[in-house]
ChimeraX commands (.cxc) that place a marker at each C-alpha (Angstrom):
marker #1 position 95.65,119.30,93.34 radius 0.5
marker #1 position 95.35,115.67,92.30 radius 0.5
marker #1 position 93.44,112.54,92.78 radius 0.5
marker #1 position 95.80,108.87,93.35 radius 0.5
marker #1 position 95.74,105.50,93.32 radius 0.5
marker #1 position 97.45,103.07,95.34 radius 0.5
marker #1 position 98.06,99.39,95.30 radius 0.5
marker #1 position 99.40,97.31,97.40 radius 0.5
marker #1 position 101.73,94.38,97.22 radius 0.5
marker #1 position 101.05,90.47,97.80 radius 0.5
marker #1 position 100.31,88.54,101.34 radius 0.5
marker #1 position 99.66,92.24,102.89 radius 0.5
marker #1 position 97.08,94.65,102.30 radius 0.5
marker #1 position 96.96,98.66,102.34 radius 0.5
marker #1 position 98.57,99.29,105.54 radius 0.5
marker #1 position 102.02,98.86,103.82 radius 0.5
marker #1 position 101.36,102.80,102.53 radius 0.5
marker #1 position 101.96,103.27,106.39 radius 0.5
marker #1 position 101.79,107.73,106.39 radius 0.5
marker #1 position 101.83,108.06,102.91 radius 0.5
marker #1 position 98.62,108.41,101.83 radius 0.5
marker #1 position 97.56,111.14,105.06 radius 0.5
marker #1 position 100.47,112.99,104.32 radius 0.5
marker #1 position 99.52,113.22,100.16 radius 0.5
marker #1 position 95.96,113.47,101.51 radius 0.5
marker #1 position 97.12,116.77,103.88 radius 0.5
marker #1 position 98.86,118.41,100.67 radius 0.5
marker #1 position 94.86,118.70,99.70 radius 0.5
marker #1 position 95.10,115.89,97.07 radius 0.5
marker #1 position 92.59,112.99,97.31 radius 0.5
marker #1 position 93.27,109.33,97.45 radius 0.5
marker #1 position 91.98,105.76,97.22 radius 0.5
marker #1 position 94.15,103.16,98.92 radius 0.5
marker #1 position 92.59,100.47,97.12 radius 0.5
marker #1 position 92.23,96.67,98.98 radius 0.5
marker #1 position 92.39,93.23,96.97 radius 0.5
marker #1 position 89.90,90.91,97.57 radius 0.5
marker #1 position 91.88,87.88,99.99 radius 0.5
marker #1 position 94.32,89.85,101.56 radius 0.5
marker #1 position 95.14,92.58,104.24 radius 0.5
marker #1 position 91.47,93.38,105.45 radius 0.5
marker #1 position 89.54,91.62,102.76 radius 0.5
marker #1 position 91.13,88.31,103.93 radius 0.5
marker #1 position 88.21,87.14,104.71 radius 0.5
marker #1 position 87.28,86.77,100.29 radius 0.5
marker #1 position 90.46,84.64,99.76 radius 0.5
marker #1 position 89.81,81.70,98.00 radius 0.5
marker #1 position 92.39,79.65,95.22 radius 0.5
marker #1 position 90.12,80.91,92.31 radius 0.5
marker #1 position 90.78,84.43,92.48 radius 0.5
marker #1 position 93.00,85.33,89.68 radius 0.5
marker #1 position 94.85,89.00,88.23 radius 0.5
marker #1 position 92.11,89.88,86.65 radius 0.5
marker #1 position 90.16,90.10,89.58 radius 0.5
marker #1 position 92.63,92.40,91.32 radius 0.5
marker #1 position 92.17,94.22,88.55 radius 0.5
marker #1 position 88.85,94.48,88.58 radius 0.5
marker #1 position 89.06,95.66,92.12 radius 0.5
marker #1 position 90.57,98.32,91.39 radius 0.5
marker #1 position 89.04,99.98,88.95 radius 0.5
marker #1 position 85.88,99.00,90.64 radius 0.5
marker #1 position 87.16,101.49,93.36 radius 0.5
marker #1 position 88.29,104.59,91.16 radius 0.5
marker #1 position 84.56,103.89,89.43 radius 0.5
marker #1 position 82.98,104.67,93.41 radius 0.5
marker #1 position 85.35,107.39,93.60 radius 0.5
marker #1 position 83.95,109.22,90.58 radius 0.5
marker #1 position 87.50,110.15,89.68 radius 0.5
marker #1 position 88.06,110.74,85.95 radius 0.5
marker #1 position 91.32,111.58,85.68 radius 0.5
marker #1 position 94.05,109.69,88.70 radius 0.5
marker #1 position 98.03,109.40,89.54 radius 0.5
marker #1 position 98.66,104.96,89.59 radius 0.5
marker #1 position 101.02,103.73,92.22 radius 0.5
marker #1 position 101.77,100.05,93.07 radius 0.5
marker #1 position 104.19,98.51,95.19 radius 0.5
marker #1 position 105.93,94.89,94.55 radius 0.5
marker #1 position 102.99,92.21,92.43 radius 0.5
marker #1 position 100.94,95.80,93.21 radius 0.5
marker #1 position 103.14,96.53,89.58 radius 0.5
marker #1 position 101.16,93.84,87.87 radius 0.5
marker #1 position 97.67,95.04,88.80 radius 0.5
marker #1 position 98.45,98.70,87.86 radius 0.5
marker #1 position 99.57,97.33,83.89 radius 0.5
marker #1 position 96.11,95.72,84.08 radius 0.5
marker #1 position 94.82,98.74,85.23 radius 0.5
marker #1 position 96.92,100.60,82.77 radius 0.5
marker #1 position 95.46,98.75,79.59 radius 0.5
marker #1 position 92.25,99.29,80.58 radius 0.5
marker #1 position 92.51,102.95,81.59 radius 0.5
marker #1 position 95.13,104.14,80.38 radius 0.5
marker #1 position 93.55,107.81,78.40 radius 0.5
marker #1 position 92.06,108.41,82.33 radius 0.5
marker #1 position 95.61,108.16,83.88 radius 0.5
marker #1 position 98.23,111.26,84.22 radius 0.5
marker #1 position 100.78,109.37,85.96 radius 0.5
marker #1 position 102.27,105.83,86.76 radius 0.5
marker #1 position 104.32,104.97,89.39 radius 0.5
marker #1 position 105.97,101.64,89.97 radius 0.5
marker #1 position 107.35,101.27,93.54 radius 0.5
marker #1 position 110.03,98.53,93.61 radius 0.5
marker #1 position 107.77,96.69,91.74 radius 0.5
marker #1 position 107.02,93.91,89.06 radius 0.5
marker #1 position 106.70,95.74,85.30 radius 0.5
marker #1 position 105.51,93.09,82.65 radius 0.5
marker #1 position 105.47,93.66,78.84 radius 0.5
marker #1 position 102.36,92.51,76.52 radius 0.5
marker #1 position 101.04,89.05,77.38 radius 0.5
marker #1 position 102.81,88.21,80.64 radius 0.5
marker #1 position 102.45,87.07,83.95 radius 0.5
marker #1 position 104.72,87.02,87.09 radius 0.5
marker #1 position 105.85,83.68,86.82 radius 0.5
marker #1 position 106.83,84.27,83.27 radius 0.5
marker #1 position 109.09,87.65,84.84 radius 0.5
marker #1 position 110.14,85.77,87.88 radius 0.5
marker #1 position 113.03,82.78,88.41 radius 0.5
marker #1 position 114.20,79.72,89.83 radius 0.5
marker #1 position 113.59,81.18,93.07 radius 0.5
marker #1 position 110.65,82.17,93.04 radius 0.5
marker #1 position 109.20,79.62,90.83 radius 0.5
marker #1 position 110.45,77.13,93.77 radius 0.5
marker #1 position 109.04,78.80,96.22 radius 0.5
marker #1 position 105.21,79.73,94.31 radius 0.5
marker #1 position 105.42,75.66,93.81 radius 0.5
marker #1 position 106.57,74.29,96.85 radius 0.5
marker #1 position 105.39,76.52,99.90 radius 0.5
marker #1 position 101.92,74.84,98.31 radius 0.5
marker #1 position 102.43,71.22,99.30 radius 0.5
marker #1 position 99.72,71.31,102.03 radius 0.5
marker #1 position 97.57,73.67,101.06 radius 0.5
marker #1 position 96.70,73.85,97.16 radius 0.5
marker #1 position 96.48,77.20,95.91 radius 0.5
marker #1 position 97.91,78.78,98.79 radius 0.5
marker #1 position 101.36,80.13,98.53 radius 0.5
marker #1 position 102.84,81.67,101.84 radius 0.5
marker #1 position 104.81,85.03,102.00 radius 0.5
marker #1 position 108.20,83.98,99.83 radius 0.5
marker #1 position 111.24,83.74,101.96 radius 0.5
marker #1 position 108.95,83.58,105.23 radius 0.5
marker #1 position 110.79,81.25,107.75 radius 0.5
marker #1 position 109.41,78.36,109.33 radius 0.5
marker #1 position 105.72,77.78,110.20 radius 0.5
marker #1 position 104.05,80.51,107.80 radius 0.5
marker #1 position 100.77,81.97,110.57 radius 0.5
marker #1 position 98.14,83.91,108.88 radius 0.5
marker #1 position 98.27,87.78,111.09 radius 0.5
marker #1 position 94.42,88.66,110.56 radius 0.5
marker #1 position 94.31,91.80,108.17 radius 0.5
marker #1 position 97.89,91.95,107.71 radius 0.5
marker #1 position 99.52,89.26,106.76 radius 0.5
marker #1 position 98.05,86.12,105.20 radius 0.5
marker #1 position 98.15,83.72,101.91 radius 0.5
marker #1 position 97.99,84.97,98.34 radius 0.5
marker #1 position 95.96,83.08,95.71 radius 0.5
marker #1 position 98.14,81.47,93.27 radius 0.5
marker #1 position 96.30,82.10,90.27 radius 0.5
marker #1 position 97.09,85.82,90.59 radius 0.5
marker #1 position 100.56,84.52,89.83 radius 0.5
marker #1 position 100.20,82.74,86.88 radius 0.5
marker #1 position 97.65,84.77,84.88 radius 0.5
marker #1 position 98.53,87.16,81.88 radius 0.5
marker #1 position 96.78,89.97,81.18 radius 0.5
marker #1 position 97.37,90.94,77.13 radius 0.5
marker #1 position 97.42,94.83,77.09 radius 0.5
marker #1 position 95.61,96.67,74.90 radius 0.5
marker #1 position 97.80,99.97,74.12 radius 0.5
marker #1 position 95.89,102.22,75.95 radius 0.5
marker #1 position 98.54,102.40,79.25 radius 0.5
marker #1 position 100.91,103.99,75.94 radius 0.5
marker #1 position 98.45,107.45,76.26 radius 0.5
marker #1 position 100.31,107.77,79.97 radius 0.5
marker #1 position 102.31,110.50,79.88 radius 0.5
marker #1 position 104.62,110.39,82.24 radius 0.5
marker #1 position 105.92,107.18,84.04 radius 0.5
marker #1 position 108.28,106.90,87.23 radius 0.5
marker #1 position 110.65,103.91,88.98 radius 0.5
marker #1 position 111.66,103.41,92.60 radius 0.5
marker #1 position 114.72,101.12,93.24 radius 0.5
marker #1 position 114.83,100.02,96.82 radius 0.5
marker #1 position 118.66,99.47,96.98 radius 0.5
marker #1 position 118.81,97.83,99.98 radius 0.5
marker #1 position 116.45,94.48,99.40 radius 0.5
marker #1 position 118.16,91.46,98.87 radius 0.5
marker #1 position 117.85,88.89,96.99 radius 0.5
marker #1 position 115.84,90.72,94.38 radius 0.5
marker #1 position 114.29,90.35,91.46 radius 0.5
marker #1 position 113.82,94.35,90.79 radius 0.5
marker #1 position 116.82,95.47,89.38 radius 0.5
marker #1 position 115.77,94.12,85.95 radius 0.5
marker #1 position 112.73,96.04,85.98 radius 0.5
marker #1 position 114.78,99.18,87.11 radius 0.5
marker #1 position 117.57,98.83,84.51 radius 0.5
marker #1 position 114.12,98.65,82.07 radius 0.5
marker #1 position 112.41,102.12,83.38 radius 0.5
marker #1 position 115.83,103.77,83.12 radius 0.5
marker #1 position 116.41,102.59,79.83 radius 0.5
marker #1 position 112.68,103.80,78.28 radius 0.5
marker #1 position 113.10,107.61,80.21 radius 0.5
marker #1 position 111.46,106.91,83.02 radius 0.5
marker #1 position 112.19,109.21,86.40 radius 0.5
marker #1 position 113.93,107.24,87.91 radius 0.5
marker #1 position 114.71,107.25,91.89 radius 0.5
marker #1 position 116.15,104.79,94.45 radius 0.5
marker #1 position 116.51,103.99,98.17 radius 0.5
marker #1 position 119.29,102.19,100.15 radius 0.5
marker #1 position 115.40,100.25,102.37 radius 0.5
marker #1 position 114.55,97.21,102.29 radius 0.5
marker #1 position 111.11,95.88,100.34 radius 0.5
marker #1 position 108.68,98.02,102.16 radius 0.5
marker #1 position 109.69,101.32,100.19 radius 0.5
marker #1 position 106.80,103.79,101.60 radius 0.5
marker #1 position 106.67,102.81,105.28 radius 0.5
marker #1 position 111.05,102.53,105.39 radius 0.5
marker #1 position 111.15,105.35,103.54 radius 0.5
marker #1 position 107.83,108.08,103.52 radius 0.5
marker #1 position 109.85,111.37,102.71 radius 0.5
marker #1 position 110.84,109.78,99.42 radius 0.5
marker #1 position 107.73,108.26,98.81 radius 0.5
marker #1 position 105.60,110.98,99.22 radius 0.5
marker #1 position 108.16,113.34,97.40 radius 0.5
marker #1 position 107.80,111.45,94.10 radius 0.5
marker #1 position 104.20,110.84,93.72 radius 0.5
marker #1 position 103.29,114.23,94.87 radius 0.5
marker #1 position 106.09,115.18,92.14 radius 0.5
marker #1 position 103.98,113.82,89.17 radius 0.5
marker #1 position 100.84,115.97,89.70 radius 0.5
marker link #1:1,2 radius 0.2
marker link #1:2,3 radius 0.2
marker link #1:3,4 radius 0.2
marker link #1:4,5 radius 0.2
marker link #1:5,6 radius 0.2
marker link #1:6,7 radius 0.2
marker link #1:7,8 radius 0.2
marker link #1:8,9 radius 0.2
marker link #1:9,10 radius 0.2
marker link #1:10,11 radius 0.2
marker link #1:11,12 radius 0.2
marker link #1:12,13 radius 0.2
marker link #1:13,14 radius 0.2
marker link #1:14,15 radius 0.2
marker link #1:15,16 radius 0.2
marker link #1:16,17 radius 0.2
marker link #1:17,18 radius 0.2
marker link #1:18,19 radius 0.2
marker link #1:19,20 radius 0.2
marker link #1:20,21 radius 0.2
marker link #1:21,22 radius 0.2
marker link #1:22,23 radius 0.2
marker link #1:23,24 radius 0.2
marker link #1:24,25 radius 0.2
marker link #1:25,26 radius 0.2
marker link #1:26,27 radius 0.2
marker link #1:27,28 radius 0.2
marker link #1:28,29 radius 0.2
marker link #1:29,30 radius 0.2
marker link #1:30,31 radius 0.2
marker link #1:31,32 radius 0.2
marker link #1:32,33 radius 0.2
marker link #1:33,34 radius 0.2
marker link #1:34,35 radius 0.2
marker link #1:35,36 radius 0.2
marker link #1:36,37 radius 0.2
marker link #1:37,38 radius 0.2
marker link #1:38,39 radius 0.2
marker link #1:39,40 radius 0.2
marker link #1:40,41 radius 0.2
marker link #1:41,42 radius 0.2
marker link #1:42,43 radius 0.2
marker link #1:43,44 radius 0.2
marker link #1:44,45 radius 0.2
marker link #1:45,46 radius 0.2
marker link #1:46,47 radius 0.2
marker link #1:47,48 radius 0.2
marker link #1:48,49 radius 0.2
marker link #1:49,50 radius 0.2
marker link #1:50,51 radius 0.2
marker link #1:51,52 radius 0.2
marker link #1:52,53 radius 0.2
marker link #1:53,54 radius 0.2
marker link #1:54,55 radius 0.2
marker link #1:55,56 radius 0.2
marker link #1:56,57 radius 0.2
marker link #1:57,58 radius 0.2
marker link #1:58,59 radius 0.2
marker link #1:59,60 radius 0.2
marker link #1:60,61 radius 0.2
marker link #1:61,62 radius 0.2
marker link #1:62,63 radius 0.2
marker link #1:63,64 radius 0.2
marker link #1:64,65 radius 0.2
marker link #1:65,66 radius 0.2
marker link #1:66,67 radius 0.2
marker link #1:67,68 radius 0.2
marker link #1:68,69 radius 0.2
marker link #1:69,70 radius 0.2
marker link #1:70,71 radius 0.2
marker link #1:71,72 radius 0.2
marker link #1:72,73 radius 0.2
marker link #1:73,74 radius 0.2
marker link #1:74,75 radius 0.2
marker link #1:75,76 radius 0.2
marker link #1:76,77 radius 0.2
marker link #1:77,78 radius 0.2
marker link #1:78,79 radius 0.2
marker link #1:79,80 radius 0.2
marker link #1:80,81 radius 0.2
marker link #1:81,82 radius 0.2
marker link #1:82,83 radius 0.2
marker link #1:83,84 radius 0.2
marker link #1:84,85 radius 0.2
marker link #1:85,86 radius 0.2
marker link #1:86,87 radius 0.2
marker link #1:87,88 radius 0.2
marker link #1:88,89 radius 0.2
marker link #1:89,90 radius 0.2
marker link #1:90,91 radius 0.2
marker link #1:91,92 radius 0.2
marker link #1:92,93 radius 0.2
marker link #1:93,94 radius 0.2
marker link #1:94,95 radius 0.2
marker link #1:95,96 radius 0.2
marker link #1:96,97 radius 0.2
marker link #1:97,98 radius 0.2
marker link #1:98,99 radius 0.2
marker link #1:99,100 radius 0.2
marker link #1:100,101 radius 0.2
marker link #1:101,102 radius 0.2
marker link #1:102,103 radius 0.2
marker link #1:103,104 radius 0.2
marker link #1:104,105 radius 0.2
marker link #1:105,106 radius 0.2
marker link #1:106,107 radius 0.2
marker link #1:107,108 radius 0.2
marker link #1:108,109 radius 0.2
marker link #1:109,110 radius 0.2
marker link #1:110,111 radius 0.2
marker link #1:111,112 radius 0.2
marker link #1:112,113 radius 0.2
marker link #1:113,114 radius 0.2
marker link #1:114,115 radius 0.2
marker link #1:115,116 radius 0.2
marker link #1:116,117 radius 0.2
marker link #1:117,118 radius 0.2
marker link #1:118,119 radius 0.2
marker link #1:119,120 radius 0.2
marker link #1:120,121 radius 0.2
marker link #1:121,122 radius 0.2
marker link #1:122,123 radius 0.2
marker link #1:123,124 radius 0.2
marker link #1:124,125 radius 0.2
marker link #1:125,126 radius 0.2
marker link #1:126,127 radius 0.2
marker link #1:127,128 radius 0.2
marker link #1:128,129 radius 0.2
marker link #1:129,130 radius 0.2
marker link #1:130,131 radius 0.2
marker link #1:131,132 radius 0.2
marker link #1:132,133 radius 0.2
marker link #1:133,134 radius 0.2
marker link #1:134,135 radius 0.2
marker link #1:135,136 radius 0.2
marker link #1:136,137 radius 0.2
marker link #1:137,138 radius 0.2
marker link #1:138,139 radius 0.2
marker link #1:139,140 radius 0.2
marker link #1:140,141 radius 0.2
marker link #1:141,142 radius 0.2
marker link #1:142,143 radius 0.2
marker link #1:143,144 radius 0.2
marker link #1:144,145 radius 0.2
marker link #1:145,146 radius 0.2
marker link #1:146,147 radius 0.2
marker link #1:147,148 radius 0.2
marker link #1:148,149 radius 0.2
marker link #1:149,150 radius 0.2
marker link #1:150,151 radius 0.2
marker link #1:151,152 radius 0.2
marker link #1:152,153 radius 0.2
marker link #1:153,154 radius 0.2
marker link #1:154,155 radius 0.2
marker link #1:155,156 radius 0.2
marker link #1:156,157 radius 0.2
marker link #1:157,158 radius 0.2
marker link #1:158,159 radius 0.2
marker link #1:159,160 radius 0.2
marker link #1:160,161 radius 0.2
marker link #1:161,162 radius 0.2
marker link #1:162,163 radius 0.2
marker link #1:163,164 radius 0.2
marker link #1:164,165 radius 0.2
marker link #1:165,166 radius 0.2
marker link #1:166,167 radius 0.2
marker link #1:167,168 radius 0.2
marker link #1:168,169 radius 0.2
marker link #1:169,170 radius 0.2
marker link #1:170,171 radius 0.2
marker link #1:171,172 radius 0.2
marker link #1:172,173 radius 0.2
marker link #1:173,174 radius 0.2
marker link #1:174,175 radius 0.2
marker link #1:175,176 radius 0.2
marker link #1:176,177 radius 0.2
marker link #1:177,178 radius 0.2
marker link #1:178,179 radius 0.2
marker link #1:179,180 radius 0.2
marker link #1:180,181 radius 0.2
marker link #1:181,182 radius 0.2
marker link #1:182,183 radius 0.2
marker link #1:183,184 radius 0.2
marker link #1:184,185 radius 0.2
marker link #1:185,186 radius 0.2
marker link #1:186,187 radius 0.2
marker link #1:187,188 radius 0.2
marker link #1:188,189 radius 0.2
marker link #1:189,190 radius 0.2
marker link #1:190,191 radius 0.2
marker link #1:191,192 radius 0.2
marker link #1:192,193 radius 0.2
marker link #1:193,194 radius 0.2
marker link #1:194,195 radius 0.2
marker link #1:195,196 radius 0.2
marker link #1:196,197 radius 0.2
marker link #1:197,198 radius 0.2
marker link #1:198,199 radius 0.2
marker link #1:199,200 radius 0.2
marker link #1:200,201 radius 0.2
marker link #1:201,202 radius 0.2
marker link #1:202,203 radius 0.2
marker link #1:203,204 radius 0.2
marker link #1:204,205 radius 0.2
marker link #1:205,206 radius 0.2
marker link #1:206,207 radius 0.2
marker link #1:207,208 radius 0.2
marker link #1:208,209 radius 0.2
marker link #1:209,210 radius 0.2
marker link #1:210,211 radius 0.2
marker link #1:211,212 radius 0.2
marker link #1:212,213 radius 0.2
marker link #1:213,214 radius 0.2
marker link #1:214,215 radius 0.2
marker link #1:215,216 radius 0.2
marker link #1:216,217 radius 0.2
marker link #1:217,218 radius 0.2
marker link #1:218,219 radius 0.2
marker link #1:219,220 radius 0.2
marker link #1:220,221 radius 0.2
marker link #1:221,222 radius 0.2
marker link #1:222,223 radius 0.2
marker link #1:223,224 radius 0.2
marker link #1:224,225 radius 0.2
marker link #1:225,226 radius 0.2
view
């Protein structure tokens, strides 16, 4: 059986993986459903100085604490930035990586570098009265934090670029899941890049929260990487 490391996206927490972790465990696998500082169940740790490197550190620490020598790594949305950083550090220990409707940067790129005017305007304007903290993208009206569920996201995580070490190239299997029902979406370019690179590729007609809306496909794809 395999070890899985799951990384959630921005604003929310690891609850966004829904029933997926339990279903993987029911198949006999071991699962870390990672938590990132300042987000989800760790909202009380939020401060505007949190960086992308901090979130990469969080995942690497949880892998060490679990004693995983080999594992399969998956990330959703902003979590694609995090798992890219993890793959640069721990690539020689990773058996497969899966981007779930996620950002996939190239060497020395930040999330800012790979998004466009809509995202940039949101990241800047949503901080006007709360500097350093970005509200959930596209959220209509006044935003209210939902404790443990949805909150602000630290801006520096969206601006930091992480140079790649080359160790990520040691990962033998790579997959991408693209949500076709999410509009407007910044993810088609990453889906196309994955297909062009010959990755295992899957689509689902759901919104952005693939793990909750199509757990069957998510579990099938992740289990298939074992």
